[in-house]
N, C-alpha and C positions, 0 to 999 in steps of 0.2 A: 594571679594577684601578686602585687609587689611584695617580695619577701621581707624587706625592711618594715613595711606596713604591718605585716602579719606578726613579725617578731616583737614590734612595739606594742601590739595590742594583746597578744596572747600571754597568759601567765598560768598555765593550766595543769591538768589532766590526771584522772585516776579511775580505777575499776576493781570489782569483786563480784561474787554471785550468790544468789539465794538458792536454797534447795527446793526439791520438788520436781514433779514431772514437767519438763520443759514443753512438751507437746500440747499441754492444756493451758499454757500461759503465754501471754504476749510478751515478747522480749523488748526491753528498752536498754540501749547501751549508754553508758555514762562514763565520762572521763574527768578525772581530777588531778591536781598537782601531785606528783610523786613525793610525798612528804609525810613523816610520821604523824603530823597533826591531822591529816586527812584520814589516816588509819584509825584515829580515835573516833572521829565523828561518824565514820562509816562502819565501825567495829561490829555493831549489832547486826548489820546486814551482811557483811562479808563473813561473819562467823556463824550465820544461820540462826541467830537468836530471834530475829524478826524476819518473817517471811510473808509471802502473799500467795493466795490461791489463784489469782488472775494475772499477775505480772511477775516476770523474772527480770531482775535488774542485773545486767552484766557490767561490772566495773573494770576499768583499766587505769593503772597508775603509770604515766608515761613521762620520760624526760622531755625537756623543752624542745629538742630538735624533732622528736616524734610528734609532739603536741602541735608544733607549727604546721607540719604536713597534715595532721588529722583535722585541724581547724580549717585549713585551706580547702580541703576536699570533702568537708562535712562528713567525716567518717563515724561520728558518734551522734546519737540523738540529743544528748546533753553533754555540755563541756564547760569546765570552769575557766573563766576568762576575766580580764580586767574590765571594769565598767567602760573604759575608753574603747574597748573592742566594739561595744554596742554603738556608742556615739560616732566613733570614727568610721565604723563600717557603714552605718546609715548614710553618712556624708558622702561615701564613695559608691553607694548603690549596692552594698553587700549587706542585705537585711538580716539582722539577728534580733532575737527576742529574749528578754530577761525572763527566765523561768523561776529563779529563786535568788534571794540574797545568799551570800556565802561568807567570805572572810571580813569581819568587822575589826578594824584596828582601833584599839583603845589608847595604847601608849607604846606601840611596838617599833616604830621607826625612830631610830636614835642616831644622832650625829656625834661621832667621837673625834677627839684629838688625842695626841700623846700626852701623858701626864705632865711632861715638862714643856709642853707647847706654850709659846708666848700668846697664843690666841685665847682671849678670855671672853670675848663677846662675838656673836655671829657677824656683826658688822665688820669685824677685823678680817673676815675671809675675803674681802675685796682684793683681787689680784692673786689669790691663792688657788690651790688645786683641791678639789673634792672628788674622792673616788666613790663609785657605787657600782652595783652589779649590772644595772641596765637603766638607761634613760627612759625606756618604755614602760617601766613598772609604775604602779600607782604610788609606791613609796617615793619614787623620784619626783612625781608630780607634787606630792605633799611637801617634799623638801624645797623644791623650786618655789612653790607658792608661798610657803612660810618665810623663806629668806627674802623674797621679793615684797610680800605684803606687810610683813612685820618688821623687817630690818632694812628695807630700802635698796636691796641689791638687785641689779638686773641679772636675771638667771637664764637668759637666752643662751642655749648651748653654743650658738654662733655669735661671738663678739660680746658676750655679757661680761659682768664684773667678776665672775668666778669661772674657773676652768673645770669642767666635769670630765672625768676619765672613767671609762667602763673597765672593770676587771672582776675576776672571781672574788667573792666575799672572803674566802679563806686567806687570800693574799693581802687583804687590806690591813689587818693588825700589824703584820711584819713590816710593811712599808711605812706605816705610821710611826712605828718604833724607830725605824731607820731614818726618819725625816725626809723620805722621798715623796711623800704626799702630805698635805696639811690637815686634811680632815677626811673622814670616811663615814658613809651612810651604811648602817647595818640593821638587820632585823632577824627575827627567828633565832636559830641556834647560834650563828656567829655573834649576834648581839648579846645573847645570854652569856657566852664565854668572855667576851670583851668587857662587858659591864662588871664582871667579877674579878677582873685583873687590875692590879695596882698600876700597871704600865699605861693605863688609858683613863681618860676623863670624859664624861658625857658633857658635851658643849651645849647641846640642844635636844630637848625631848620634842621631836618634830611633830608627832601625831597629837600630843597634848596641846601644842600651840595651834595646830590646824583645827582641832575641835573647838578650842576657845574662840577662834576667829570666825568660824562658820556655824557654830552652834549645834553640831552633831558629830557623831563618830565618823571616821573615814571608812567608806566601803571599799576595801581593797580588791575584792573579787566578787563576781556573781556567777551563777550557773545559767548558761544561755542555751537556747535551742533555735530552730529554724522554722519559718512559717509552714513549710511543707511537712515537717515532723508533727507540728501541732494539728495540721489537717488530717494526717493519717492516724495519729496515736493520741488524740486528745484525751480519751477516757483513760488510757493507760498512764498518761502523764499525771493525771489527777491522783491516781493510786500511788504513783511513785512519790509525788509530793508528800503524801501522808506517811509513806515508809521512811522517807528521809527525815521528816520531823520526829518520828518515833525513834529512829536511830540516834539522832542528835540528843533527844531527851535522855535516852539510855546512857549515852556517854557522860552527860552531866550528872546524872543520878548515881552513876557508878564510876566516878572519875578516878579514884585511886586504883581500883581493879583494872580498869581499861588502860590507864596510863602505865601501870606496871607490865601488863601484857604486851603493849605496843613497844615499850622501852626494851623489853627482853627480845622481842622479834627484831627490832631495829638496832639493837646493841648500843643504846644511848642511855644517858642518865635520866631516870624517871623524874628527877627534880626539875629537869628542863621542861618537861611536859606540864608540870604543875605551874612553873613560871609562865609558860606560854598562855595558860588559861587566865592568868592575871593581867596579861597584856593584850590579849585578843579575845574575840568571841567568834562563833561560827553559827550562822543562821540558816543552815541547810534545810530546804524545803519550804521556807516561808518568804513572803514578800509583803510586808506590812507597809502602812503609810510612813512609818518612821524609817524603814529601809529605803523607801523611795526618796525620802528627803535626803538621806545620806548619799544616795547615788546622784541626786540632783546637785548636791553641794560639791561632790567630786568634779562633776562637769562644770560647775560654776568656777571652781578654782582653775580648771584647765582653760576656761574661757578667759579668765583674768590674766593668765600668763601667756596667752596667745596660742594655746594648743588646739582650741576649738573656736570656730568662727561664731557659733551660736550655741546656746544651751538647749538641747532637745527636750521634748515633753516625755517624761519617764513613762507615763501611762500609754503613750502611743507606741512605745518600744518594749512593752511588757506583754507576757501571755495573759490573756483575759481569764479571769477566774470562772 
């Protein structure tokens, strides 16, 4: 499979394990993004607070390079990916099924400029440079769609009205401050720190505008599986769905305790994790009609900016209940 295609689609992977005698339980492997926020939603499972007598879930938290290889060679039963992985994969004959909703973006994708930047309106980005971590991420799709649909800019990476450059998010604030780029798209921890600095200004709340225009939150990631896994482990997957839902509920019911434990383990500010819950949500284990609408709208946005030729049917590309 083309490596660029895989890189553009995957935004993945994480893992942990439940206790109990493995010989009596069916093993399901799961991969999520290596990020402290995933530590939170999986905390009850990885810490053995929630267990199952019939299924053992083995979690792995992988960096992107390892996730790309894992996705390509189907090394996990479940793996976190962009919704575009499902639609784009289907278009190329690489069939993937949505098992669960995952990262819901409320207002987490932010477009920053330097505090003293002359740019006051997103329309003024015409002819300027925007930095982001990857053009393959759903956050990049959100940005391109909003700038095009709401502000009239051609956001085609090849010959459009703005120039996109990919770089590590940690480098973006310094380059903004130095005037070497005009704007930067940030989310998660880099967005948290940048938003708190007087050196920068939020030019556009991208996800908020995306939601306003399409009428739903932006589904930034989903948990996917493969048809052959469903055929082999359908019963176990139903149990895993329930376990994931219970772990998610535990994290939300004990948010302060879980946030402090994860922050200590990851050596980060617990205030960031509280901020994160205000800008995102995580729907691990569930796939409701509202979630399907969010996925459909991500695909609709991709279609409008030319990333998809057609909008697939979410039901046809989802695990049947």
